[in-house]
C-alpha positions as protocol buffer text, in pm:
chain_id: "A"
residue {
  index: 1
  type: MET
  ca { x: -1804 y: 13385 z: 12016 }
}
residue {
  index: 2
  type: LEU
  ca { x: -1554 y: 13085 z: 11924 }
}
residue {
  index: 3
  type: HIS
  ca { x: -1667 y: 12913 z: 11599 }
}
residue {
  index: 4
  type: TRP
  ca { x: -1585 y: 12574 z: 11432 }
}
residue {
  index: 5
  type: PHE
  ca { x: -1429 y: 12794 z: 11141 }
}
residue {
  index: 6
  type: ASP
  ca { x: -1164 y: 12943 z: 11390 }
}
residue {
  index: 7
  type: SER
  ca { x: -1072 y: 12595 z: 11501 }
}
residue {
  index: 8
  type: VAL
  ca { x: -1010 y: 12485 z: 11178 }
}
residue {
  index: 9
  type: ILE
  ca { x: -789 y: 12836 z: 11112 }
}
residue {
  index: 10
  type: LEU
  ca { x: -606 y: 12808 z: 11459 }
}
residue {
  index: 11
  type: GLY
  ca { x: -559 y: 12441 z: 11364 }
}
residue {
  index: 12
  type: ILE
  ca { x: -375 y: 12460 z: 11066 }
}
residue {
  index: 13
  type: ILE
  ca { x: -174 y: 12800 z: 11170 }
}
residue {
  index: 14
  type: GLU
  ca { x: -60 y: 12578 z: 11488 }
}
residue {
  index: 15
  type: GLY
  ca { x: 18 y: 12252 z: 11250 }
}
residue {
  index: 16
  type: LEU
  ca { x: 224 y: 12460 z: 11005 }
}
residue {
  index: 17
  type: THR
  ca { x: 427 y: 12731 z: 11250 }
}
residue {
  index: 18
  type: GLU
  ca { x: 511 y: 12510 z: 11562 }
}
residue {
  index: 19
  type: PHE
  ca { x: 787 y: 12317 z: 11408 }
}
residue {
  index: 20
  type: LEU
  ca { x: 954 y: 12536 z: 11092 }
}
residue {
  index: 21
  type: PRO
  ca { x: 1150 y: 12875 z: 11217 }
}
residue {
  index: 22
  type: VAL
  ca { x: 898 y: 13104 z: 11160 }
}
residue {
  index: 23
  type: SER
  ca { x: 792 y: 13133 z: 11515 }
}
residue {
  index: 24
  type: SER
  ca { x: 402 y: 12996 z: 11632 }
}
residue {
  index: 25
  type: THR
  ca { x: 365 y: 13251 z: 11918 }
}
residue {
  index: 26
  type: GLY
  ca { x: 393 y: 13558 z: 11649 }
}
residue {
  index: 27
  type: HIS
  ca { x: 135 y: 13352 z: 11399 }
}
residue {
  index: 28
  type: MET
  ca { x: -100 y: 13299 z: 11634 }
}
residue {
  index: 29
  type: ILE
  ca { x: -132 y: 13647 z: 11792 }
}
residue {
  index: 30
  type: LEU
  ca { x: -135 y: 13776 z: 11436 }
}
residue {
  index: 31
  type: THR
  ca { x: -416 y: 13518 z: 11389 }
}
residue {
  index: 32
  type: ASN
  ca { x: -614 y: 13572 z: 11681 }
}
residue {
  index: 33
  type: LYS
  ca { x: -653 y: 13937 z: 11582 }
}
residue {
  index: 34
  type: LEU
  ca { x: -749 y: 13886 z: 11232 }
}
residue {
  index: 35
  type: LEU
  ca { x: -1039 y: 13669 z: 11395 }
}
residue {
  index: 36
  type: GLY
  ca { x: -1119 y: 13969 z: 11581 }
}
residue {
  index: 37
  type: PHE
  ca { x: -993 y: 13860 z: 11878 }
}
residue {
  index: 38
  type: GLU
  ca { x: -856 y: 14138 z: 12081 }
}
residue {
  index: 39
  type: LYS
  ca { x: -749 y: 13921 z: 12355 }
}
residue {
  index: 40
  type: ALA
  ca { x: -787 y: 13614 z: 12367 }
}
residue {
  index: 41
  type: PRO
  ca { x: -1039 y: 13441 z: 12570 }
}
residue {
  index: 42
  type: GLU
  ca { x: -971 y: 13228 z: 12826 }
}
residue {
  index: 43
  type: GLN
  ca { x: -1138 y: 12897 z: 12632 }
}
residue {
  index: 44
  type: LEU
  ca { x: -906 y: 12985 z: 12348 }
}
residue {
  index: 45
  type: LYS
  ca { x: -601 y: 12950 z: 12579 }
}
residue {
  index: 46
  type: THR
  ca { x: -684 y: 12616 z: 12697 }
}
residue {
  index: 47
  type: PHE
  ca { x: -760 y: 12554 z: 12297 }
}
residue {
  index: 48
  type: GLU
  ca { x: -412 y: 12642 z: 12223 }
}
residue {
  index: 49
  type: ILE
  ca { x: -281 y: 12391 z: 12484 }
}
residue {
  index: 50
  type: ILE
  ca { x: -470 y: 12085 z: 12287 }
}
residue {
  index: 51
  type: ILE
  ca { x: -379 y: 12178 z: 11932 }
}
residue {
  index: 52
  type: GLN
  ca { x: -12 y: 12200 z: 12064 }
}
residue {
  index: 53
  type: PHE
  ca { x: -43 y: 11869 z: 12193 }
}
residue {
  index: 54
  type: ALA
  ca { x: -146 y: 11723 z: 11873 }
}
residue {
  index: 55
  type: ALA
  ca { x: 149 y: 11892 z: 11722 }
}
residue {
  index: 56
  type: ILE
  ca { x: 365 y: 11699 z: 11968 }
}
residue {
  index: 57
  type: LEU
  ca { x: 208 y: 11413 z: 11886 }
}
residue {
  index: 58
  type: ALA
  ca { x: 247 y: 11426 z: 11514 }
}
residue {
  index: 59
  type: ILE
  ca { x: 645 y: 11489 z: 11595 }
}
residue {
  index: 60
  type: ALA
  ca { x: 637 y: 11168 z: 11857 }
}
residue {
  index: 61
  type: LEU
  ca { x: 492 y: 10963 z: 11583 }
}
residue {
  index: 62
  type: ILE
  ca { x: 771 y: 11063 z: 11304 }
}
residue {
  index: 63
  type: TYR
  ca { x: 1039 y: 11022 z: 11508 }
}
residue {
  index: 64
  type: ARG
  ca { x: 901 y: 10721 z: 11724 }
}
residue {
  index: 65
  type: GLN
  ca { x: 1133 y: 10479 z: 11636 }
}
residue {
  index: 66
  type: LYS
  ca { x: 1428 y: 10726 z: 11718 }
}
residue {
  index: 67
  type: ILE
  ca { x: 1279 y: 10769 z: 12052 }
}
residue {
  index: 68
  type: LEU
  ca { x: 1276 y: 10397 z: 12107 }
}
residue {
  index: 69
  type: GLN
  ca { x: 1668 y: 10343 z: 12005 }
}
residue {
  index: 70
  type: VAL
  ca { x: 1735 y: 10664 z: 12285 }
}
residue {
  index: 71
  type: PHE
  ca { x: 1581 y: 10438 z: 12543 }
}
residue {
  index: 72
  type: GLY
  ca { x: 1789 y: 10156 z: 12398 }
}
residue {
  index: 73
  type: ILE
  ca { x: 1502 y: 9943 z: 12222 }
}
residue {
  index: 74
  type: GLY
  ca { x: 1324 y: 9905 z: 11867 }
}
residue {
  index: 75
  type: LYS
  ca { x: 1484 y: 9862 z: 11581 }
}
residue {
  index: 76
  type: LYS
  ca { x: 1802 y: 10035 z: 11450 }
}
residue {
  index: 77
  type: HIS
  ca { x: 1620 y: 10178 z: 11105 }
}
residue {
  index: 78
  type: ALA
  ca { x: 1407 y: 10525 z: 11161 }
}
residue {
  index: 79
  type: VAL
  ca { x: 1082 y: 10569 z: 10995 }
}
residue {
  index: 80
  type: LYS
  ca { x: 1092 y: 10526 z: 10595 }
}
residue {
  index: 81
  type: GLY
  ca { x: 1186 y: 10824 z: 10420 }
}
residue {
  index: 82
  type: LEU
  ca { x: 1332 y: 11034 z: 10645 }
}
residue {
  index: 83
  type: SER
  ca { x: 1735 y: 10917 z: 10600 }
}
residue {
  index: 84
  type: MET
  ca { x: 1813 y: 10835 z: 10918 }
}
residue {
  index: 85
  type: ASP
  ca { x: 1900 y: 10483 z: 10864 }
}
residue {
  index: 86
  type: ALA
  ca { x: 2340 y: 10531 z: 10903 }
}
residue {
  index: 87
  type: PHE
  ca { x: 2411 y: 10479 z: 11278 }
}
residue {
  index: 88
  type: PRO
  ca { x: 2747 y: 10533 z: 11334 }
}
residue {
  index: 89
  type: LYS
  ca { x: 2896 y: 10406 z: 11705 }
}
residue {
  index: 90
  type: GLN
  ca { x: 2831 y: 10747 z: 11901 }
}
residue {
  index: 91
  type: ARG
  ca { x: 2448 y: 10741 z: 11908 }
}
residue {
  index: 92
  type: LEU
  ca { x: 2241 y: 11000 z: 12003 }
}
residue {
  index: 93
  type: ASN
  ca { x: 2131 y: 10898 z: 12370 }
}
residue {
  index: 94
  type: LEU
  ca { x: 1978 y: 11033 z: 12660 }
}
residue {
  index: 95
  type: ILE
  ca { x: 2277 y: 11269 z: 12767 }
}
residue {
  index: 96
  type: HIS
  ca { x: 2222 y: 11478 z: 12433 }
}
residue {
  index: 97
  type: VAL
  ca { x: 1899 y: 11478 z: 12492 }
}
residue {
  index: 98
  type: ALA
  ca { x: 1907 y: 11636 z: 12838 }
}
residue {
  index: 99
  type: LEU
  ca { x: 2224 y: 11887 z: 12738 }
}
residue {
  index: 100
  type: GLY
  ca { x: 1959 y: 12013 z: 12432 }
}
residue {
  index: 101
  type: ILE
  ca { x: 1667 y: 12080 z: 12680 }
}
residue {
  index: 102
  type: VAL
  ca { x: 1804 y: 12133 z: 13026 }
}
residue {
  index: 103
  type: PRO
  ca { x: 1922 y: 12485 z: 12961 }
}
residue {
  index: 104
  type: PRO
  ca { x: 1595 y: 12637 z: 12804 }
}
residue {
  index: 105
  type: LEU
  ca { x: 1325 y: 12421 z: 13071 }
}
residue {
  index: 106
  type: GLY
  ca { x: 1587 y: 12562 z: 13373 }
}
residue {
  index: 107
  type: VAL
  ca { x: 1550 y: 12904 z: 13209 }
}
residue {
  index: 108
  type: ALA
  ca { x: 1181 y: 12891 z: 13174 }
}
residue {
  index: 109
  type: PHE
  ca { x: 1098 y: 12724 z: 13557 }
}
residue {
  index: 110
  type: LEU
  ca { x: 1355 y: 13027 z: 13685 }
}
residue {
  index: 111
  type: PHE
  ca { x: 1157 y: 13327 z: 13464 }
}
residue {
  index: 112
  type: ARG
  ca { x: 808 y: 13147 z: 13473 }
}
residue {
  index: 113
  type: ASP
  ca { x: 659 y: 13498 z: 13667 }
}
residue {
  index: 114
  type: TYR
  ca { x: 779 y: 13692 z: 13378 }
}
residue {
  index: 115
  type: ILE
  ca { x: 683 y: 13487 z: 13107 }
}
residue {
  index: 116
  type: LYS
  ca { x: 339 y: 13447 z: 13238 }
}
residue {
  index: 117
  type: GLY
  ca { x: 341 y: 13819 z: 13334 }
}
residue {
  index: 118
  type: GLU
  ca { x: 250 y: 14120 z: 13092 }
}
residue {
  index: 119
  type: ALA
  ca { x: 602 y: 14210 z: 12933 }
}
residue {
  index: 120
  type: PHE
  ca { x: 633 y: 13866 z: 12773 }
}
residue {
  index: 121
  type: ASP
  ca { x: 268 y: 13952 z: 12593 }
}
residue {
  index: 122
  type: SER
  ca { x: 390 y: 14265 z: 12472 }
}
residue {
  index: 123
  type: GLN
  ca { x: 350 y: 14257 z: 12057 }
}
residue {
  index: 124
  type: SER
  ca { x: 660 y: 14491 z: 11998 }
}
residue {
  index: 125
  type: ILE
  ca { x: 889 y: 14236 z: 12158 }
}
residue {
  index: 126
  type: VAL
  ca { x: 745 y: 13957 z: 11980 }
}
residue {
  index: 127
  type: LEU
  ca { x: 758 y: 14167 z: 11666 }
}
residue {
  index: 128
  type: TRP
  ca { x: 1129 y: 14283 z: 11703 }
}
residue {
  index: 129
  type: ALA
  ca { x: 1191 y: 13917 z: 11783 }
}
residue {
  index: 130
  type: LEU
  ca { x: 1076 y: 13813 z: 11435 }
}
residue {
  index: 131
  type: VAL
  ca { x: 1334 y: 14080 z: 11290 }
}
residue {
  index: 132
  type: VAL
  ca { x: 1608 y: 13995 z: 11515 }
}
residue {
  index: 133
  type: GLY
  ca { x: 1542 y: 13622 z: 11477 }
}
residue {
  index: 134
  type: GLY
  ca { x: 1526 y: 13635 z: 11080 }
}
residue {
  index: 135
  type: ILE
  ca { x: 1886 y: 13833 z: 11125 }
}
residue {
  index: 136
  type: TYR
  ca { x: 2004 y: 13591 z: 11317 }
}
residue {
  index: 137
  type: MET
  ca { x: 1931 y: 13286 z: 11109 }
}
residue {
  index: 138
  type: TRP
  ca { x: 2032 y: 13482 z: 10772 }
}
residue {
  index: 139
  type: ILE
  ca { x: 2362 y: 13559 z: 10934 }
}
residue {
  index: 140
  type: SER
  ca { x: 2419 y: 13202 z: 11080 }
}
residue {
  index: 141
  type: GLU
  ca { x: 2363 y: 13026 z: 10736 }
}
residue {
  index: 142
  type: ALA
  ca { x: 2559 y: 13247 z: 10569 }
}
residue {
  index: 143
  type: PHE
  ca { x: 2856 y: 13221 z: 10780 }
}
residue {
  index: 144
  type: TYR
  ca { x: 2780 y: 12831 z: 10770 }
}
residue {
  index: 145
  type: ASP
  ca { x: 2753 y: 12840 z: 10394 }
}
residue {
  index: 146
  type: SER
  ca { x: 3124 y: 13004 z: 10364 }
}
residue {
  index: 147
  type: GLY
  ca { x: 3295 y: 12736 z: 10434 }
}
residue {
  index: 148
  type: LYS
  ca { x: 3442 y: 12873 z: 10743 }
}
residue {
  index: 149
  type: ILE
  ca { x: 3285 y: 12605 z: 10984 }
}
residue {
  index: 150
  type: LYS
  ca { x: 3395 y: 12278 z: 10981 }
}
residue {
  index: 151
  type: ARG
  ca { x: 3091 y: 12013 z: 10939 }
}
residue {
  index: 152
  type: THR
  ca { x: 3185 y: 11734 z: 11192 }
}
residue {
  index: 153
  type: ALA
  ca { x: 2814 y: 11578 z: 11248 }
}
residue {
  index: 154
  type: GLU
  ca { x: 2626 y: 11499 z: 10877 }
}
residue {
  index: 155
  type: THR
  ca { x: 2363 y: 11309 z: 11115 }
}
residue {
  index: 156
  type: MET
  ca { x: 2205 y: 11385 z: 11468 }
}
residue {
  index: 157
  type: ASP
  ca { x: 2328 y: 11026 z: 11567 }
}
residue {
  index: 158
  type: GLN
  ca { x: 2688 y: 11172 z: 11523 }
}
residue {
  index: 159
  type: ILE
  ca { x: 2672 y: 11519 z: 11780 }
}
residue {
  index: 160
  type: SER
  ca { x: 2872 y: 11555 z: 12018 }
}
residue {
  index: 161
  type: TYR
  ca { x: 2797 y: 11688 z: 12361 }
}
residue {
  index: 162
  type: LYS
  ca { x: 2962 y: 11987 z: 12328 }
}
residue {
  index: 163
  type: GLN
  ca { x: 2750 y: 12068 z: 11998 }
}
residue {
  index: 164
  type: ALA
  ca { x: 2394 y: 11947 z: 12218 }
}
residue {
  index: 165
  type: LEU
  ca { x: 2504 y: 12166 z: 12478 }
}
residue {
  index: 166
  type: PHE
  ca { x: 2564 y: 12488 z: 12283 }
}
residue {
  index: 167
  type: ILE
  ca { x: 2207 y: 12408 z: 12098 }
}
residue {
  index: 168
  type: GLY
  ca { x: 2088 y: 12395 z: 12437 }
}
residue {
  index: 169
  type: ILE
  ca { x: 2214 y: 12746 z: 12576 }
}
residue {
  index: 170
  type: ILE
  ca { x: 2126 y: 12923 z: 12244 }
}
residue {
  index: 171
  type: GLN
  ca { x: 1737 y: 12823 z: 12277 }
}
residue {
  index: 172
  type: CYS
  ca { x: 1753 y: 12997 z: 12631 }
}
residue {
  index: 173
  type: VAL
  ca { x: 1662 y: 13315 z: 12394 }
}
residue {
  index: 174
  type: SER
  ca { x: 1377 y: 13154 z: 12244 }
}
residue {
  index: 175
  type: ALA
  ca { x: 1262 y: 13059 z: 12590 }
}
residue {
  index: 176
  type: LEU
  ca { x: 1297 y: 13442 z: 12716 }
}
residue {
  index: 177
  type: TRP
  ca { x: 1176 y: 13602 z: 12392 }
}
residue {
  index: 178
  type: PRO
  ca { x: 827 y: 13527 z: 12280 }
}
residue {
  index: 179
  type: GLY
  ca { x: 866 y: 13502 z: 11861 }
}
residue {
  index: 180
  type: PHE
  ca { x: 1202 y: 13494 z: 11829 }
}
residue {
  index: 181
  type: SER
  ca { x: 1137 y: 13088 z: 11725 }
}
residue {
  index: 182
  type: ARG
  ca { x: 1273 y: 12763 z: 11918 }
}
residue {
  index: 183
  type: SER
  ca { x: 1334 y: 12554 z: 11595 }
}
residue {
  index: 184
  type: GLY
  ca { x: 1521 y: 12865 z: 11412 }
}
residue {
  index: 185
  type: SER
  ca { x: 1771 y: 12918 z: 11703 }
}
residue {
  index: 186
  type: THR
  ca { x: 1801 y: 12548 z: 11745 }
}
residue {
  index: 187
  type: MET
  ca { x: 1863 y: 12492 z: 11363 }
}
residue {
  index: 188
  type: ALA
  ca { x: 2120 y: 12778 z: 11299 }
}
residue {
  index: 189
  type: ALA
  ca { x: 2290 y: 12693 z: 11632 }
}
residue {
  index: 190
  type: GLY
  ca { x: 2310 y: 12320 z: 11498 }
}
residue {
  index: 191
  type: MET
  ca { x: 2497 y: 12441 z: 11197 }
}
residue {
  index: 192
  type: LEU
  ca { x: 2693 y: 12664 z: 11336 }
}
residue {
  index: 193
  type: SER
  ca { x: 2866 y: 12427 z: 11569 }
}
residue {
  index: 194
  type: GLY
  ca { x: 2906 y: 12206 z: 11277 }
}
residue {
  index: 195
  type: LEU
  ca { x: 2600 y: 12020 z: 11233 }
}
residue {
  index: 196
  type: SER
  ca { x: 2466 y: 11931 z: 10885 }
}
residue {
  index: 197
  type: TYR
  ca { x: 2165 y: 12104 z: 10753 }
}
residue {
  index: 198
  type: ARG
  ca { x: 1940 y: 11786 z: 10761 }
}
residue {
  index: 199
  type: ALA
  ca { x: 2125 y: 11705 z: 11148 }
}
residue {
  index: 200
  type: SER
  ca { x: 2041 y: 12015 z: 11312 }
}
residue {
  index: 201
  type: ALA
  ca { x: 1679 y: 12014 z: 11161 }
}
residue {
  index: 202
  type: ASP
  ca { x: 1642 y: 11661 z: 11291 }
}
residue {
  index: 203
  type: PHE
  ca { x: 1773 y: 11779 z: 11645 }
}
residue {
  index: 204
  type: SER
  ca { x: 1587 y: 12068 z: 11676 }
}
residue {
  index: 205
  type: PHE
  ca { x: 1227 y: 11858 z: 11570 }
}
residue {
  index: 206
  type: PHE
  ca { x: 1365 y: 11594 z: 11846 }
}
residue {
  index: 207
  type: ILE
  ca { x: 1428 y: 11790 z: 12117 }
}
residue {
  index: 208
  type: ALA
  ca { x: 1115 y: 11976 z: 12067 }
}
residue {
  index: 209
  type: ILE
  ca { x: 951 y: 11670 z: 12212 }
}
residue {
  index: 210
  type: PRO
  ca { x: 1030 y: 11666 z: 12550 }
}
residue {
  index: 211
  type: ILE
  ca { x: 1048 y: 12049 z: 12599 }
}
residue {
  index: 212
  type: MET
  ca { x: 706 y: 12093 z: 12429 }
}
residue {
  index: 213
  type: THR
  ca { x: 542 y: 11785 z: 12615 }
}
residue {
  index: 214
  type: ALA
  ca { x: 671 y: 11992 z: 12948 }
}
residue {
  index: 215
  type: ALA
  ca { x: 582 y: 12307 z: 12848 }
}
residue {
  index: 216
  type: THR
  ca { x: 246 y: 12180 z: 12774 }
}
residue {
  index: 217
  type: GLY
  ca { x: 187 y: 11972 z: 13079 }
}
residue {
  index: 218
  type: TYR
  ca { x: 278 y: 12267 z: 13272 }
}
residue {
  index: 219
  type: GLU
  ca { x: 26 y: 12481 z: 13104 }
}
residue {
  index: 220
  type: LEU
  ca { x: -208 y: 12193 z: 13144 }
}
residue {
  index: 221
  type: LEU
  ca { x: -191 y: 12205 z: 13483 }
}
residue {
  index: 222
  type: SER
  ca { x: -235 y: 12569 z: 13515 }
}
residue {
  index: 223
  type: ASN
  ca { x: -579 y: 12540 z: 13321 }
}
residue {
  index: 224
  type: VAL
  ca { x: -709 y: 12216 z: 13457 }
}
residue {
  index: 225
  type: ASP
  ca { x: -1026 y: 12434 z: 13590 }
}
residue {
  index: 226
  type: GLN
  ca { x: -1118 y: 12504 z: 13240 }
}
residue {
  index: 227
  type: PHE
  ca { x: -1155 y: 12164 z: 13161 }
}
residue {
  index: 228
  type: ARG
  ca { x: -1358 y: 12043 z: 13499 }
}
residue {
  index: 229
  type: SER
  ca { x: -1593 y: 12339 z: 13440 }
}
residue {
  index: 230
  type: GLY
  ca { x: -1713 y: 12202 z: 13085 }
}
residue {
  index: 231
  type: SER
  ca { x: -1697 y: 12516 z: 12982 }
}
residue {
  index: 232
  type: ILE
  ca { x: -1530 y: 12402 z: 12660 }
}
residue {
  index: 233
  type: ASP
  ca { x: -1671 y: 12277 z: 12332 }
}
residue {
  index: 234
  type: LEU
  ca { x: -1549 y: 11947 z: 12318 }
}
residue {
  index: 235
  type: ALA
  ca { x: -1616 y: 11924 z: 11906 }
}
residue {
  index: 236
  type: PHE
  ca { x: -1418 y: 12240 z: 11915 }
}
residue {
  index: 237
  type: LEU
  ca { x: -1139 y: 12138 z: 12099 }
}
residue {
  index: 238
  type: SER
  ca { x: -1165 y: 11796 z: 11866 }
}
residue {
  index: 239
  type: ILE
  ca { x: -1192 y: 11972 z: 11506 }
}
residue {
  index: 240
  type: GLY
  ca { x: -843 y: 12184 z: 11589 }
}
residue {
  index: 241
  type: PHE
  ca { x: -652 y: 11900 z: 11725 }
}
residue {
  index: 242
  type: ILE
  ca { x: -742 y: 11673 z: 11429 }
}
residue {
  index: 243
  type: VAL
  ca { x: -641 y: 11948 z: 11205 }
}
residue {
  index: 244
  type: SER
  ca { x: -354 y: 12044 z: 11375 }
}
residue {
  index: 245
  type: PHE
  ca { x: -222 y: 11710 z: 11406 }
}
residue {
  index: 246
  type: VAL
  ca { x: -279 y: 11635 z: 11030 }
}
residue {
  index: 247
  type: VAL
  ca { x: -113 y: 11938 z: 10916 }
}
residue {
  index: 248
  type: ALA
  ca { x: 192 y: 11932 z: 11164 }
}
residue {
  index: 249
  type: TRP
  ca { x: 246 y: 11595 z: 11012 }
}
residue {
  index: 250
  type: ILE
  ca { x: 264 y: 11695 z: 10682 }
}
residue {
  index: 251
  type: VAL
  ca { x: 470 y: 12020 z: 10713 }
}
residue {
  index: 252
  type: VAL
  ca { x: 734 y: 11809 z: 10948 }
}
residue {
  index: 253
  type: VAL
  ca { x: 784 y: 11509 z: 10653 }
}
residue {
  index: 254
  type: VAL
  ca { x: 750 y: 11765 z: 10363 }
}
residue {
  index: 255
  type: PHE
  ca { x: 1005 y: 11984 z: 10558 }
}
residue {
  index: 256
  type: LEU
  ca { x: 1253 y: 11723 z: 10595 }
}
residue {
  index: 257
  type: LYS
  ca { x: 1262 y: 11579 z: 10243 }
}
residue {
  index: 258
  type: ALA
  ca { x: 1301 y: 11918 z: 10097 }
}
residue {
  index: 259
  type: LEU
  ca { x: 1578 y: 12025 z: 10283 }
}
residue {
  index: 260
  type: GLN
  ca { x: 1816 y: 12052 z: 10028 }
}
residue {
  index: 261
  type: LYS
  ca { x: 1599 y: 12274 z: 9860 }
}
residue {
  index: 262
  type: ILE
  ca { x: 1492 y: 12518 z: 10174 }
}
residue {
  index: 263
  type: LYS
  ca { x: 1752 y: 12771 z: 10317 }
}
residue {
  index: 264
  type: LEU
  ca { x: 1668 y: 12956 z: 10631 }
}
residue {
  index: 265
  type: LYS
  ca { x: 1723 y: 13280 z: 10441 }
}
residue {
  index: 266
  type: TYR
  ca { x: 1397 y: 13208 z: 10292 }
}
residue {
  index: 267
  type: PHE
  ca { x: 1238 y: 13154 z: 10592 }
}
residue {
  index: 268
  type: ALA
  ca { x: 1421 y: 13491 z: 10743 }
}
residue {
  index: 269
  type: TRP
  ca { x: 1266 y: 13690 z: 10457 }
}
residue {
  index: 270
  type: TYR
  ca { x: 922 y: 13531 z: 10559 }
}
residue {
  index: 271
  type: ARG
  ca { x: 954 y: 13667 z: 10914 }
}
residue {
  index: 272
  type: PHE
  ca { x: 1095 y: 14055 z: 10774 }
}
residue {
  index: 273
  type: VAL
  ca { x: 680 y: 14020 z: 10587 }
}
residue {
  index: 274
  type: LEU
  ca { x: 547 y: 13865 z: 10893 }
}
residue {
  index: 275
  type: ALA
  ca { x: 675 y: 14145 z: 11102 }
}
residue {
  index: 276
  type: ALA
  ca { x: 569 y: 14433 z: 10819 }
}
residue {
  index: 277
  type: LEU
  ca { x: 199 y: 14256 z: 10881 }
}
residue {
  index: 278
  type: PHE
  ca { x: 252 y: 14252 z: 11261 }
}
residue {
  index: 279
  type: TYR
  ca { x: 329 y: 14598 z: 11263 }
}
residue {
  index: 280
  type: TRP
  ca { x: 71 y: 14731 z: 11018 }
}
residue {
  index: 281
  type: PHE
  ca { x: -221 y: 14524 z: 11173 }
}
residue {
  index: 282
  type: ILE
  ca { x: -136 y: 14528 z: 11569 }
}
residue {
  index: 283
  type: VAL
  ca { x: 129 y: 14742 z: 11686 }
}
residue {
  index: 284
  type: ARG
  ca { x: 112 y: 15068 z: 11517 }
}
C-alpha cells in the first residue's frame, strides 16, 4: 500500500537524481526495493510520471528566458545567477536543439518495444550501466583535463551544429541503456567535443526539457486509464509533485553554481558505490 511518506521519499529521489549524472533509473529501482516494492505497482508507475513532470517544470522555469530566446522572443539575459548573460553572434537556436534531441528520440521511438520490454528492466543491465557510465565519465573528464581537447565553446550559445549532433548521437546510448544516465552522457560528450564544463552542463539541462517532455507525454498517454479510473490518490500525487519540483530546482541551481568545484569523477565514484549497493540489495 502506498503511503504519503513513500511519496516524499520518491519525490526527493527524483528531484535529486533526474538531472545529475548519477542515473535516476538506478536510484528509483533501488529506492522501490528499499521501500518494500518487489515490483512497482501500476499506481507507482503513474506516480513516477507525475514527479518526472514536476522535475521538467522546474528546469523549464530555470531556463525560461533561454527558451524564449531560442524562439526569438524575450530578454537577452538569462536567469540571474546562472551566468548566461554573454551572447556572441552565434546563439543557440532551434537547429542546435533539434540536432541534440532528434537522435535519442528517434532511437527511443524505433526501439520502443525493447524499451518497454523485460530486457530494459533487467536489474543486471542497470547495474552494468552504472559502472560503464561511470568509467566513461571518468575517462572523458581525464582526457578533457589533459589539455588535448581544444575548447571552442565557453557558453552553450557558442556551440556548433557538429557539437550538438555529436551530443545527440551519444545520448542514444542512454536511451537504450537504462542506468547509463542521460545527463552524464551529454555532459561528457560535450566536454569531449570542445565545450566547457559549464556549457556542457547548460546544454545537457536545456535539451532535457524537450526530451523529457516527449518521454513523459508518451508515458502519460500510455497510462491515461489510471487517471481516468480515479484509482490514484490525488494527495499522494500532489505531495510527490511538489517535493520533486522543489528538490529539482534546488539541485540544478546549486549544481550550476558549484561547477568549478564539482568534477564528473566524483559522480563516477558515487556511481560505483551505488552499483555495489545495487548488487548487494537487488541483484545477488
